[in-house]
DRENDRENDO-829146 format. One record per residue (C-alpha): x negated, y negated, z negated. Coordinates in steps of 0.1 Angstrom, whole numbers, plus 5000, padded with zeros to 4 digits. Example, Ala and Ser with C-alpha at 12.3 -4.5 7.8 and 13.67 -1.06 7.14 Angstrom:
DRENDRENDO-829146
487750454922;486350114929;
//
This chain:
DRENDRENDO-829146
573224779017;572824938982;569024958982;568825118948;571225398958;569125468989;565925468968;567525708943;568725948971;565225938986;563425998953;565826278943;565426448976;561626448973;561726568937;564326848943;562926958977;566026888998;568726639004;571326888995;569726948961;569426578955;573026528963;574026798938;572026618911;573626288919;577126428922;577626318958;577926498991;574826589011;576226379040;576426079017;572926129004;571626159039;573325839050;571825659020;568325759031;569025669067;570225319057;567125279036;564925379065;566725129087;566324859062;562624919058;562124979095;560125299090;560725679089;560325809053;561326179059;560926419087;563826649084;565426939103;568327169094;565827389075;562927179063;562026829050;558626659048;557326319038;555826099065;552725899057;554825599050;557125809029;554225929007;553225569001;556725458994;557525748971;554425678949;555625318945;559325368938;559525698920;559125548886;561825288893;564625548895;563325718863;563125388844;566525278855;568025618844;566225588811;567425228806;571025328814;570825618790;569425398762;572125138765;574925388769;573825588739;574325278717;578025268724;579125618734;578925968721;576226188738;577726388766;577126598796;575126908805;571826988786;569827288800;567327448777;565027728788;563427928760;560928208758;563228508756;562828648721;562728298704;565728198724;567728508714;566728528678;566228168667;567727918692;571028098701;572328118665;571827738662;573727638693;577327668679;576527438650;575027188674;578127208696;580327138666;578326818659;578126708696;581226868713;580726658744;577326808752;577527128772;574527348764;573127598789;570527828774;568228028797;566128298780;563228398801;559428458797;558628328832;557627968837;560627768847;560527468871;562127178853;562926998885;563927278908;566027448881;567427138865;565927218831;565926938805;563827108778;561727428777;560527608747;557227788753;554427978737;550827848742;550128078771;553027928790;551927558788;551227378820;549027078828;550826758829;553726868806;554626668775;554426938747;555026918710;554127208687;557227268665;556427598648;553627828638;555328168632;553628458614;553128768634;553129128622;551429448634;554029718629;554630088633;557330328623;556730548593;556930858615;554130728637;551830638608;552430988592;551431148625;548530918636;547330758604;547230398593;544530168607;543029938581;540929718604;541629568639;538729768653;540630098647;543429998671;541430128700;542130478686;545930428684;548930418707;549530048713;552729888726;551729568745;553529278760;552829188797;553128808802;555428748832;553628418840;550328578851;550828958846;548228988819;548629148785;549228918756;546028958736;546029068700;544128788682;542628788647;540428558626;537628688603;535228468585;536528168604;535828328638;538628428662;538328768680;540628998701;541129358692;540429628718;543629828724;544730138742;547930038759;550230338761;553530158765;554029818782;557029588786;557729218794;560429208767;559529178731;562729338719;561929648740;558529678723;560329658690;562529948700;559530148712;557930098678;561130188658;561330508678;557830608667;556030508699;553030338683;551830008670;553029678683;552729298675;555929118667;556828768656;558328748622;561828658636;561828998655;559929208629;561429108596;564829288599;563129618609;560629578580;563329498555;565329808566;562230038564;562330118601;558929948605;555929908582;553329628584;549629678589;546529488579;547929328548;545229148528;545829358498;545029678516;541329628521;540129278514;536529358524;537229428560;540729288568;541328998591;543928728593;546428778621;546728508646;550228338644;552528248673;552727878682;556027748696;556127428717;559027198729;558227078764;559526828789;558226758824;557426398816;558626128792;561426028816;563126358807;563526248771;567126138775;569226078744;570726428747;567326588748;566026388719;569126478698;568726848704;564926838698;565426668665;568126908656;566027218664;563027078645;565127018614;566727368616;563427558618;562527718585;560127508564;557527788562;557227788600;556627418604;553027328614;551027108589;550326868617;552526828648;550426778679;550526778717;548927048738;
//
């Protein structure tokens, strides 16, 4: 029998939660994947999976076997990709999941140029602020902010982006212009609710080397940064936007920035920037396609956003 094919079907079934999902990833029928696993079980003389039409679970033997063989499949896949990449053009599907605003404003405009360079790679871009499951959703790379990082992920910080506190001239004429973060508690604040945990994204500042979070009065809330920008443009209040969202509105005069150092150097504070990370589930996800796109994205990021030291976590 083809033992490696049986092992691959078994490992993919465990990682993807079902034999049908494993078959889809392997490009074979569910019946073929099930037969591969059955032959493997017959060869080993043990039951690896307890399966019904609706559920699947590892047996005790299956748990032991999975821990021993799961790296074999990944290493063979990695070895095949490494050898193939030496002689063939990168090709196939590459799924990228990005935090929504960064995906829309920064990543999406870069995809067509990447496609021209590597026409045999088919890019799928998911823009969402929830935490995606790399395995269940077949995601190769995710682009996340610090609050979305998960234990066990391989994460590389690729950008540190300035953020701006902004409000429309009409709001500032009506409510006044705060000059310190402490004054925000007296203003209408437009805040972002993080879909991952439902909490508000805190407004961080640094003064005299110490980080602190401003107290805010949330009057409008959204889980979409672009919605908050529109709230602000319409005079709804003060919001915090990354430079790639805020700059066009600032340039057009629709929004004005707050807490500039020149306004009141005695009491002002530095605004905490937004860190962006490239993430893979583990090192085995670093296929040649993934590496190529990651290198391309890093090179395309504006020089002023690049962190002084690239680091994990």
